[in-house]
C-alpha positions as semicolon CSV with decimal commas, in nm:
position;residue;x (nm);y (nm);z (nm)
1;M;14,707;15,869;8,956
2;G;14,669;15,666;9,249
3;H;14,881;15,473;9,525
4;S;14,826;15,209;9,786
5;H;15,010;15,047;10,037
6;S;14,860;14,746;10,221
7;H;15,012;14,566;10,517
8;D;14,832;14,346;10,762
9;H;15,107;14,084;10,773
10;H;15,143;14,099;11,136
11;H;14,780;13,979;11,196
12;G;14,851;13,645;11,380
13;H;15,224;13,674;11,339
14;G;15,268;13,755;11,719
15;H;15,142;13,407;11,816
16;H;15,356;13,232;11,553
17;S;15,665;13,428;11,654
18;S;15,594;13,340;12,028
19;T;15,564;12,965;11,947
20;N;15,892;12,960;11,747
21;K;16,093;13,143;12,010
22;S;15,964;12,905;12,283
23;A;16,043;12,612;12,064
24;L;16,398;12,733;11,972
25;R;16,474;12,826;12,340
26;L;16,375;12,488;12,492
27;S;16,548;12,295;12,199
28;F;16,856;12,483;12,255
29;L;16,860;12,407;12,641
30;I;16,803;12,037;12,564
31;I;17,084;12,020;12,298
32;A;17,329;12,232;12,473
33;S;17,301;12,011;12,798
34;Y;17,337;11,672;12,629
35;M;17,607;11,803;12,419
36;I;17,839;11,831;12,696
37;I;17,746;11,472;12,792
38;E;17,824;11,351;12,463
39;I;18,149;11,505;12,437
40;I;18,266;11,348;12,759
41;G;18,118;11,006;12,626
42;G;18,295;11,031;12,305
43;L;18,633;11,100;12,461
44;L;18,576;10,825;12,722
45;T;18,483;10,553;12,460
46;N;18,727;10,687;12,195
47;S;18,418;10,690;11,950
48;L;18,451;10,903;11,642
49;A;18,086;10,857;11,554
50;L;17,991;10,999;11,904
51;L;18,239;11,273;11,887
52;S;18,116;11,349;11,525
53;D;17,752;11,361;11,669
54;A;17,872;11,566;11,961
55;G;18,033;11,816;11,702
56;H;17,698;11,811;11,514
57;M;17,510;11,891;11,843
58;L;17,765;12,181;11,893
59;S;17,661;12,321;11,559
60;D;17,313;12,242;11,666
61;A;17,334;12,451;11,986
62;A;17,498;12,736;11,797
63;A;17,236;12,722;11,537
64;L;16,955;12,711;11,774
65;G;17,103;12,980;11,988
66;L;17,167;13,198;11,678
67;S;16,812;13,126;11,549
68;Y;16,658;13,246;11,876
69;F;16,860;13,549;11,893
70;A;16,788;13,639;11,542
71;M;16,412;13,589;11,605
72;V;16,426;13,815;11,905
73;F;16,663;14,058;11,729
74;G;16,420;14,072;11,428
75;E;16,145;14,200;11,632
76;R;16,310;14,534;11,686
77;K;16,085;14,810;11,535
78;A;16,164;14,964;11,193
79;S;16,354;15,282;11,186
80;F;16,454;15,543;10,923
81;S;16,779;15,349;10,854
82;K;16,615;15,008;10,865
83;T;16,275;15,074;10,722
84;F;16,187;14,698;10,709
85;G;16,329;14,672;11,068
86;Y;16,553;14,377;11,142
87;R;16,344;14,088;10,997
88;R;16,607;13,999;10,756
89;F;16,841;13,901;11,006
90;E;16,663;13,567;11,050
91;I;16,765;13,484;10,698
92;V;17,128;13,589;10,760
93;A;17,130;13,357;11,057
94;A;16,982;13,074;10,843
95;F;17,254;13,128;10,579
96;L;17,517;13,111;10,867
97;N;17,353;12,791;11,002
98;G;17,362;12,629;10,655
99;L;17,730;12,728;10,609
100;T;17,819;12,584;10,963
101;L;17,668;12,270;10,842
102;L;17,885;12,213;10,554
103;L;18,213;12,306;10,742
104;I;18,114;12,051;11,032
105;S;18,061;11,779;10,757
106;L;18,407;11,854;10,604
107;Y;18,563;11,804;10,932
108;I;18,378;11,478;11,005
109;F;18,502;11,350;10,641
110;W;18,857;11,431;10,741
111;E;18,845;11,256;11,071
112;A;18,676;10,952;10,930
113;Y;18,940;10,929;10,657
114;Q;19,204;10,932;10,950
115;R;19,020;10,667;11,132
116;I;18,975;10,431;10,827
117;L;19,358;10,440;10,773
118;Q;19,422;10,384;11,140
119;P;19,123;10,222;11,309
120;A;19,102;10,300;11,685
121;E;18,972;10,074;11,959
122;V;18,621;10,195;12,078
123;I;18,447;10,116;12,408
124;S;18,125;9,983;12,225
125;S;17,889;9,937;12,543
126;G;17,952;10,294;12,658
127;M;17,924;10,419;12,292
128;L;17,573;10,240;12,282
129;V;17,438;10,400;12,598
130;V;17,542;10,749;12,504
131;S;17,416;10,730;12,164
132;F;17,078;10,581;12,259
133;I;17,033;10,867;12,509
134;G;17,124;11,107;12,244
135;L;16,868;10,967;12,012
136;I;16,590;11,031;12,289
137;V;16,723;11,380;12,329
138;N;16,713;11,458;11,962
139;V;16,364;11,316;11,923
140;C;16,243;11,532;12,193
141;A;16,420;11,843;12,043
142;A;16,264;11,763;11,707
143;Y;15,924;11,716;11,829
144;I;15,949;12,057;11,987
145;L;16,054;12,221;11,676
146;M;15,801;12,057;11,470
147;R;15,543;12,227;11,684
148;G;15,671;12,567;11,549
149;D;15,638;12,712;11,207
150;K;15,902;12,502;11,038
151;D;15,706;12,492;10,709
152;E;15,679;12,878;10,687
153;N;15,981;12,998;10,887
154;L;16,321;12,925;10,727
155;N;16,503;12,980;11,046
156;V;16,307;12,736;11,225
157;R;16,350;12,481;10,936
158;S;16,729;12,521;10,937
159;A;16,715;12,453;11,318
160;F;16,495;12,152;11,266
161;L;16,713;12,006;10,995
162;H;17,023;12,047;11,229
163;V;16,851;11,841;11,485
164;L;16,712;11,601;11,231
165;G;17,059;11,537;11,105
166;D;17,176;11,486;11,464
167;L;16,899;11,233;11,507
168;F;17,013;11,019;11,224
169;G;17,376;11,065;11,369
170;S;17,256;10,899;11,695
171;V;17,097;10,616;11,499
172;G;17,431;10,558;11,304
173;A;17,628;10,567;11,631
174;I;17,384;10,302;11,770
175;A;17,423;10,084;11,470
176;A;17,798;10,123;11,476
177;A;17,816;10,034;11,849
178;L;17,619;9,715;11,774
179;L;17,847;9,616;11,494
180;I;18,149;9,671;11,714
181;M;17,998;9,503;12,006
182;F;17,896;9,182;11,827
183;F;18,126;9,154;11,529
184;G;18,425;9,355;11,645
185;W;18,396;9,550;11,314
186;S;18,600;9,865;11,411
187;Y;18,545;10,033;11,055
188;A;18,171;10,074;11,169
189;D;18,258;10,388;11,359
190;P;18,420;10,598;11,091
191;I;18,163;10,486;10,833
192;A;17,867;10,581;11,052
193;S;18,032;10,920;11,083
194;V;18,066;10,948;10,716
195;L;17,686;10,877;10,663
196;V;17,615;11,155;10,924
197;A;17,839;11,391;10,741
198;L;17,649;11,310;10,407
199;L;17,314;11,384;10,571
200;I;17,465;11,702;10,718
201;V;17,580;11,805;10,359
202;I;17,239;11,754;10,220
203;S;17,079;11,958;10,502
204;G;17,332;12,242;10,473
205;Y;17,300;12,275;10,101
206;R;16,916;12,306;10,128
207;V;16,931;12,575;10,387
208;L;17,207;12,764;10,210
209;K;17,008;12,746;9,872
210;D;16,686;12,872;10,025
211;S;16,823;13,158;10,233
212;F;17,060;13,263;9,947
213;H;16,738;13,274;9,723
214;I;16,568;13,525;9,984
215;L;16,891;13,723;10,018
216;M;16,893;13,761;9,646
217;E;16,531;13,890;9,645
218;G;16,410;13,591;9,474
219;T;16,045;13,533;9,415
220;P;15,898;13,302;9,693
221;I;15,903;12,947;9,557
222;Q;15,517;12,894;9,647
223;I;15,413;13,203;9,440
224;D;15,378;13,191;9,071
225;V;15,461;13,547;8,929
226;E;15,273;13,460;8,598
227;K;14,958;13,366;8,782
228;V;14,966;13,683;8,989
229;K;15,027;13,897;8,677
230;N;14,728;13,743;8,491
231;S;14,501;13,776;8,803
232;L;14,582;14,142;8,825
233;L;14,523;14,187;8,443
234;A;14,189;14,028;8,489
235;M;14,072;14,287;8,738
236;D;13,808;14,507;8,596
237;G;13,945;14,851;8,466
238;V;14,316;14,723;8,440
239;K;14,484;14,765;8,104
240;S;14,832;14,656;8,172
241;I;15,092;14,576;8,455
242;H;15,447;14,669;8,480
243;D;15,727;14,694;8,734
244;L;15,583;14,384;8,903
245;H;15,820;14,269;9,192
246;I;15,749;13,983;9,435
247;W;16,023;13,915;9,696
248;S;16,057;13,795;10,061
249;I;16,173;14,022;10,354
250;S;16,191;13,694;10,557
251;S;16,075;13,346;10,493
252;D;15,741;13,410;10,621
253;F;15,709;13,773;10,491
254;P;15,629;13,789;10,110
255;A;15,585;14,138;9,963
256;L;15,466;14,268;9,625
257;S;15,499;14,603;9,443
258;C;15,373;14,695;9,098
259;H;15,227;14,969;8,862
260;M;14,892;14,909;8,716
261;V;14,777;15,104;8,414
262;V;14,407;15,183;8,464
263;E;14,118;15,310;8,235
264;E;14,032;15,659;8,263
265;N;13,719;15,742;8,479
266;F;13,744;15,404;8,672
267;S;13,741;15,421;9,051
268;H;14,069;15,382;9,182
269;Q;13,988;15,332;9,541
270;L;13,740;15,065;9,453
271;L;14,009;14,897;9,237
272;L;14,277;14,903;9,499
273;E;14,040;14,748;9,775
274;K;13,941;14,451;9,527
275;T;14,314;14,401;9,431
276;Q;14,440;14,395;9,784
277;V;14,159;14,142;9,875
278;M;14,233;13,912;9,565
279;L;14,610;13,914;9,642
280;S;14,555;13,830;9,997
281;Q;14,303;13,557;9,951
282;Q;14,450;13,384;9,635
283;F;14,822;13,429;9,682
284;H;14,857;13,521;10,066
285;L;15,026;13,853;9,966
286;K;14,939;14,097;10,244
287;H;15,231;14,327;10,224
288;T;15,143;14,511;9,883
289;T;15,241;14,846;9,743
290;I;15,037;14,924;9,437
291;Q;15,070;15,240;9,206
292;L;14,787;15,313;8,973
293;D;14,876;15,504;8,643
294;K;14,636;15,672;8,399
295;D;14,635;15,523;8,055
296;G;14,847;15,743;7,821
297;G;15,023;15,880;8,115
298;S;15,388;15,948;8,180
299;C;15,435;15,622;8,348
300;C;15,265;15,352;8,166
301;G;15,553;15,160;7,995
302;E;15,603;14,777;8,017
303;D;15,932;14,786;8,195
304;H;16,030;15,103;8,375
305;C;15,873;15,425;8,473
306;N;16,071;15,753;8,377
């Protein structure tokens, strides 16, 4: 009977965490500062597209601030009551960000509907200036977040999608301002805000789906459980695998646990070392807990150990 626990996940994690925190903090300061300007600009120009974009920027600022707080909070050390620490809080924050995106989009849809029923006069020149500056601000924030681990960290990705949606919102506001300025088409303002809301819905749904999958202990999408099981069964000395679980603590922290039924008189320690190397190199699974069971022992069933 043997047991092994391998955990070298934090190797190199400190650098990525620091990069992500810096990206989130700087993006938050940029977005929050310009959000105030855009709200004032939207009120002065009476533009729903600008106010919708400002509302989205408000959700951006909240999302970025929450993401940054979650990352800082998630670095707290593990305890007896929180044996995995607070890393999962990042996923809770991402879930809240996704929910916020959907709520913001519903509000924009409602306001756009009111504007379509009763078109309002918009100061197109001021709207154009404010939205163009907003576009530059969002491009800067998106570039900063792209330098973080947005492909690996769900929290950074959710914040990036917030900013990306806002960037398209600025493009929509610019287009609406030009249509109003040159053609007097007042419907361009609410239509632009509807397009922004549709983008926000798509972003919100994706973030909600991914974060919910992790909260439900779902298998990481980049890992094929069947391939992992077959690779384990191909190890010398392994007769069968049961109680195989692969899940994520956070978006960049996959984990595995399983029971391996091993042939008698086979070196357990050597098998464990080889298994850990294989899982790390082939599947990037570095947080593993493996129990070795004797063939014919009390714990060698296919589904559960008694």
